[in-house]
C-alpha angles and dihedrals in degrees: 000000000000093000087054092052093046089051087056083068095195104147110229095020115115125171118206103204106210113172127236107309090058121034119234115277119219118203121199122188131178138151091285107041151344119237133185122206111208126351109220128232124322096247089059092045094115091048091049091051093049092049088054095044093049092050095047093046099207097332117116128247108243103181140029119194125189120204088201135341106252112133097254091059102041104024091104096052098094093051093049092046090051093051098039102044096185094048114137111216121203122190134176108274097238098087100023093114095050091046091050094056092026094234102190091191091062097039122075101229101092093035091056097042092244132130128238124161116226114269137180133227137205103197147011132236111234119200105251098033122110128225120209105228125164091354089301133107112242117195118225112224129184109240110182122177112076087037120011093220100042120128128197127206125228128189107198102196097058091022094231119160125199096202101177103194097331091092133013128175089259105029136307140278124290109284095240099185087060091056088056091050095258115132110243109137086097089056091052087054092049092049090050088052091049089052090050090050093055089057096214117197091197133031126197101198127201089246130021135026124320106270138192109191093093095165093057091048092049092051092051090048095049091047090052091046092050090051089053093047091050091045118025089176088068091053089049092055090046090053093049094048093047090053090049095045091045091057090046092052088055094046098035090203134012140174109271096232092045094050093050087047088054093047096050087058095052106104093212094053091046089055093045089051091050093048101039110019110025092128091074129047113269093245090057094045090051091049089051091053090048091049088053089050089050091051090053088047094242089127144006132216111230116180104305093338134093111216126199113235 
């Protein structure tokens, strides 16, 4: 993806493509300041810090911006704040109260079985404001759907979009509100329409390489969305499989029984089982999801272990 980023040709913009456990990090530097957008997952925090330190080459990191507050986008916040004591952190306003008092009921980390160390913030990102990054003005836009409070950032002169999990090259992030019984598929559609209206030439997604065929990505996303709208059960299964695969990415391998025991204790998975699979016992429902993941070569069963692929 480096050649893609080079072709973007925005001085002072660097994309660290991370994979799926940690969201991509985007580093902006200019004469005034250095800003990082999104900080990855907690188990990768040392790697995140070293990527930033190597790129900054002795300069300090001044600002940290989160597109939304899922654990794979803000899990490195605490570590960066500890290292850069003057760091100013900006988050979308929707969960600011919950973050300020660290209300674990309101935040998604315990419910999804994920980890995120407590962090602080100094300011919020309001839709309609602009952020000065790499000597350019980036517009903040609300992008509800995958997360009701997510924002995306758009730079109109080069037409570059930081899309977080609202648009990937091959889809978008799980629509978490829908899994909680809150209607949000229409918000996904509105966010895709917003992205189309911005007419970006380049998209820096939350996961995966920088891409430029926006029309193809929007078509894939809308087709997926339509499939979920027609069949919410399909989206429920997708959500469950994402949570299982995500934990497996973190653990790399785990004893089969222990993994199922962990999963039966995860509030989100319990809720998904009740909503979408109540006719079978939870253990059987989980086994079904794991077999699905095996079929799609996302994991392998080896003796009594489950191994991430």
